[in-house]
SEMI-882515 format. One record per atom (N, C-alpha, C): z, y, x; atom name; residue in one letter; residue number from 1. Coordinates in steps of 0.02 Angstrom, whole numbers. Example, Ala and Ser with C-alpha at 12.3 -4.5 7.8 and 13.67 -1.06 7.14 Angstrom:
[[390 -284 660] "N" "a" 1]
[[390 -225 615] "CA" "a" 1]
[[390 -165 660] "C" "a" 1]
[[354 -112 642] "N" "s" 2]
[[357 -53 684] "CA" "s" 2]
[[394 2 645] "C" "s" 2]
This chain:
[[-655 -296 393] "N" "s" 1]
[[-648 -235 354] "CA" "s" 1]
[[-717 -210 333] "C" "s" 1]
[[-717 -168 282] "N" "v" 2]
[[-779 -138 257] "CA" "v" 2]
[[-768 -63 256] "C" "v" 2]
[[-814 -25 286] "N" "t" 3]
[[-808 48 287] "CA" "t" 3]
[[-869 78 254] "C" "t" 3]
[[-857 126 208] "N" "i" 4]
[[-910 157 169] "CA" "i" 4]
[[-901 233 172] "C" "i" 4]
[[-955 269 186] "N" "s" 5]
[[-954 342 183] "CA" "s" 5]
[[-980 363 115] "C" "s" 5]
[[-945 410 83] "N" "t" 6]
[[-966 432 16] "CA" "t" 6]
[[-971 508 13] "C" "t" 6]
[[-1012 532 -33] "N" "e" 7]
[[-1015 603 -49] "CA" "e" 7]
[[-1024 608 -124] "C" "e" 7]
[[-975 637 -158] "N" "t" 8]
[[-976 640 -231] "CA" "t" 8]
[[-970 712 -255] "C" "t" 8]
[[-999 725 -314] "N" "s" 9]
[[-995 792 -344] "CA" "s" 9]
[[-935 799 -389] "C" "s" 9]
[[-899 745 -399] "N" "g" 10]
[[-838 744 -440] "CA" "g" 10]
[[-800 681 -427] "C" "g" 10]
[[-740 676 -455] "N" "t" 11]
[[-701 615 -446] "CA" "t" 11]
[[-741 556 -473] "C" "t" 11]
[[-746 504 -433] "N" "s" 12]
[[-788 447 -450] "CA" "s" 12]
[[-752 382 -437] "C" "s" 12]
[[-779 329 -463] "N" "l" 13]
[[-753 262 -451] "CA" "l" 13]
[[-803 226 -406] "C" "l" 13]
[[-781 206 -347] "N" "l" 14]
[[-823 169 -300] "CA" "l" 14]
[[-815 95 -316] "C" "l" 14]
[[-870 64 -337] "N" "f" 15]
[[-871 -6 -357] "CA" "f" 15]
[[-898 -48 -299] "C" "f" 15]
[[-859 -97 -278] "N" "l" 16]
[[-881 -142 -225] "CA" "l" 16]
[[-892 -211 -255] "C" "l" 16]
[[-954 -235 -253] "N" "s" 17]
[[-970 -299 -284] "CA" "s" 17]
[[-950 -357 -239] "C" "s" 17]
[[-886 -359 -225] "N" "d" 18]
[[-855 -411 -186] "CA" "d" 18]
[[-794 -433 -226] "C" "d" 18]
[[-775 -495 -220] "N" "s" 19]
[[-720 -522 -261] "CA" "s" 19]
[[-654 -486 -251] "C" "s" 19]
[[-622 -472 -306] "N" "y" 20]
[[-554 -445 -305] "CA" "y" 20]
[[-508 -501 -283] "C" "y" 20]
[[-467 -489 -233] "N" "y" 21]
[[-422 -541 -209] "CA" "y" 21]
[[-361 -508 -178] "C" "y" 21]
[[-302 -533 -192] "N" "p" 22]
[[-241 -504 -163] "CA" "p" 22]
[[-246 -506 -86] "C" "p" 22]
[[-218 -456 -55] "N" "g" 23]
[[-220 -453 18] "CA" "g" 23]
[[-265 -397 43] "C" "g" 23]
[[-310 -372 0] "N" "w" 24]
[[-352 -316 19] "CA" "w" 24]
[[-314 -251 12] "C" "w" 24]
[[-322 -206 59] "N" "q" 25]
[[-294 -139 57] "CA" "q" 25]
[[-352 -90 60] "C" "q" 25]
[[-346 -33 25] "N" "a" 26]
[[-399 17 26] "CA" "a" 26]
[[-371 84 51] "C" "a" 26]
[[-412 119 89] "N" "y" 27]
[[-392 184 117] "CA" "y" 27]
[[-449 233 107] "C" "y" 27]
[[-433 292 79] "N" "v" 28]
[[-482 346 73] "CA" "v" 28]
[[-459 398 124] "C" "v" 28]
[[-500 410 174] "N" "d" 29]
[[-483 456 229] "CA" "d" 29]
[[-415 437 260] "C" "d" 29]
[[-405 373 271] "N" "d" 30]
[[-345 345 302] "CA" "d" 30]
[[-281 354 260] "C" "d" 30]
[[-289 368 196] "N" "i" 31]
[[-232 371 150] "CA" "i" 31]
[[-238 311 103] "C" "i" 31]
[[-185 270 101] "N" "k" 32]
[[-186 210 60] "CA" "k" 32]
[[-196 228 -14] "C" "k" 32]
[[-240 192 -46] "N" "t" 33]
[[-255 205 -117] "CA" "t" 33]
[[-257 138 -154] "C" "t" 33]
[[-240 138 -219] "N" "p" 34]
[[-240 75 -256] "CA" "p" 34]
[[-311 48 -267] "C" "p" 34]
[[-314 -18 -269] "N" "i" 35]
[[-377 -52 -285] "CA" "i" 35]
[[-373 -75 -357] "C" "i" 35]
[[-425 -60 -396] "N" "y" 36]
[[-428 -79 -466] "CA" "y" 36]
[[-474 -139 -474] "C" "y" 36]
[[-458 -181 -522] "N" "r" 37]
[[-501 -238 -539] "CA" "r" 37]
[[-557 -211 -583] "C" "r" 37]
[[-619 -221 -561] "N" "a" 38]
[[-677 -196 -598] "CA" "a" 38]
[[-717 -255 -626] "C" "a" 38]
[[-734 -251 -689] "N" "n" 39]
[[-771 -305 -723] "CA" "n" 39]
[[-739 -373 -711] "C" "n" 39]
[[-674 -375 -711] "N" "f" 40]
[[-633 -436 -705] "CA" "f" 40]
[[-631 -467 -635] "C" "f" 40]
[[-684 -462 -595] "N" "i" 41]
[[-685 -499 -532] "CA" "i" 41]
[[-702 -457 -470] "C" "i" 41]
[[-719 -394 -479] "N" "f" 42]
[[-740 -352 -422] "CA" "f" 42]
[[-686 -301 -406] "C" "f" 42]
[[-698 -262 -353] "N" "r" 43]
[[-650 -211 -330] "CA" "r" 43]
[[-678 -141 -341] "C" "r" 43]
[[-633 -94 -354] "N" "a" 44]
[[-653 -24 -361] "CA" "a" 44]
[[-595 21 -339] "C" "a" 44]
[[-612 80 -313] "N" "v" 45]
[[-562 130 -294] "CA" "v" 45]
[[-585 198 -320] "C" "v" 45]
[[-537 241 -335] "N" "s" 46]
[[-552 309 -356] "CA" "s" 46]
[[-564 351 -294] "C" "s" 46]
[[-619 390 -296] "N" "v" 47]
[[-638 433 -239] "CA" "v" 47]
[[-642 505 -265] "C" "v" 47]
[[-605 551 -235] "N" "p" 48]
[[-608 621 -258] "CA" "p" 48]
[[-674 654 -239] "C" "p" 48]
[[-684 713 -267] "N" "e" 49]
[[-745 752 -253] "CA" "e" 49]
[[-750 768 -178] "C" "e" 49]
[[-810 766 -152] "N" "g" 50]
[[-821 784 -82] "CA" "g" 50]
[[-845 726 -40] "C" "g" 50]
[[-843 735 25] "N" "t" 51]
[[-865 684 73] "CA" "t" 51]
[[-803 648 99] "C" "t" 51]
[[-805 582 94] "N" "h" 52]
[[-747 541 113] "CA" "h" 52]
[[-769 477 146] "C" "h" 52]
[[-723 446 183] "N" "t" 53]
[[-733 380 211] "CA" "t" 53]
[[-684 333 177] "C" "t" 53]
[[-711 279 148] "N" "v" 54]
[[-671 229 114] "CA" "v" 54]
[[-672 166 156] "C" "v" 54]
[[-612 140 169] "N" "r" 55]
[[-607 80 211] "CA" "r" 55]
[[-567 27 173] "C" "r" 55]
[[-595 -33 168] "N" "f" 56]
[[-561 -91 140] "CA" "f" 56]
[[-541 -137 197] "C" "f" 56]
[[-478 -156 199] "N" "v" 57]
[[-452 -199 253] "CA" "v" 57]
[[-419 -260 222] "C" "v" 57]
[[-436 -319 246] "N" "y" 58]
[[-404 -380 222] "CA" "y" 58]
[[-343 -394 266] "C" "y" 58]
[[-284 -390 237] "N" "d" 59]
[[-221 -398 273] "CA" "d" 59]
[[-171 -434 228] "C" "d" 59]
[[-181 -500 217] "N" "p" 60]
[[-138 -536 169] "CA" "p" 60]
[[-68 -549 196] "C" "p" 60]
[[-19 -543 152] "N" "l" 61]
[[50 -557 169] "CA" "l" 61]
[[59 -630 188] "C" "l" 61]
[[23 -675 155] "N" "s" 62]
[[30 -747 169] "CA" "s" 62]
[[11 -763 241] "C" "s" 62]
[[-38 -729 269] "N" "w" 63]
[[-58 -740 338] "CA" "w" 63]
[[-2 -719 386] "C" "w" 63]
[[27 -660 373] "N" "k" 64]
[[82 -636 415] "CA" "k" 64]
[[142 -683 411] "C" "k" 64]
[[158 -704 350] "N" "l" 65]
[[215 -750 341] "CA" "l" 65]
[[202 -816 378] "C" "l" 65]
[[142 -842 373] "N" "g" 66]
[[125 -904 408] "CA" "g" 66]
[[130 -896 484] "C" "g" 66]
[[108 -839 509] "N" "l" 67]
[[112 -826 581] "CA" "l" 67]
[[184 -823 604] "C" "l" 67]
[[227 -788 567] "N" "y" 68]
[[298 -783 586] "CA" "y" 68]
[[333 -851 583] "C" "y" 68]
[[320 -889 530] "N" "l" 69]
[[353 -954 523] "CA" "l" 69]
[[328 -1003 577] "C" "l" 69]
[[264 -1002 591] "N" "s" 70]
[[237 -1046 644] "CA" "s" 70]
[[266 -1027 712] "C" "s" 70]
[[270 -963 726] "N" "s" 71]
[[298 -941 790] "CA" "s" 71]
[[371 -961 796] "C" "s" 71]
[[409 -954 741] "N" "a" 72]
[[479 -974 742] "CA" "a" 72]
[[485 -1049 753] "C" "a" 72]
[[442 -1089 721] "N" "g" 73]
[[444 -1161 730] "CA" "g" 73]
[[429 -1182 802] "C" "g" 73]
[[379 -1150 832] "N" "i" 74]
[[362 -1166 902] "CA" "i" 74]
[[420 -1147 948] "C" "i" 74]
[[450 -1089 936] "N" "l" 75]
[[507 -1067 977] "CA" "l" 75]
[[566 -1116 971] "C" "l" 75]
[[581 -1137 910] "N" "i" 76]
[[636 -1185 900] "CA" "i" 76]
[[620 -1251 934] "C" "i" 76]
[[558 -1273 930] "N" "f" 77]
[[538 -1335 963] "CA" "f" 77]
[[549 -1332 1038] "C" "f" 77]
[[526 -1277 1070] "N" "f" 78]
[[536 -1271 1143] "CA" "f" 78]
[[609 -1264 1162] "C" "f" 78]
[[647 -1228 1122] "N" "l" 79]
[[719 -1223 1136] "CA" "l" 79]
[[753 -1291 1130] "C" "l" 79]
[[732 -1331 1082] "N" "w" 80]
[[760 -1398 1073] "CA" "w" 80]
[[743 -1442 1133] "C" "w" 80]
[[681 -1438 1159] "N" "i" 81]
[[660 -1477 1217] "CA" "i" 81]
[[700 -1455 1279] "C" "i" 81]
[[708 -1390 1289] "N" "l" 82]
[[746 -1365 1346] "CA" "l" 82]
[[820 -1386 1342] "C" "l" 82]
[[846 -1389 1282] "N" "r" 83]
[[916 -1408 1273] "CA" "r" 83]
[[927 -1481 1290] "C" "r" 83]
[[878 -1524 1276] "N" "k" 84]
[[883 -1595 1290] "CA" "k" 84]
[[882 -1609 1365] "C" "k" 84]
[[852 -1564 1403] "N" "q" 85]
[[847 -1575 1476] "CA" "q" 85]
[[908 -1552 1507] "C" "q" 85]
């Protein structure tokens, strides 16, 4: 994850020069906020006036899906082995 502290005099766009990629989530003061594609390949979020903490977290759905399917496969494999005995 990436955490950034900001202080703005008005609503601003926080530009992160890191690749835009599905799976990233953004939070401004722990409230989920949309991530915009900036300059075609980077990430940006809207930050309201004032002092805020912006947190980017990488949490891809594909990783969760892979974890669940792998766990189910291992469970089925062990159940199959126990059944044969």
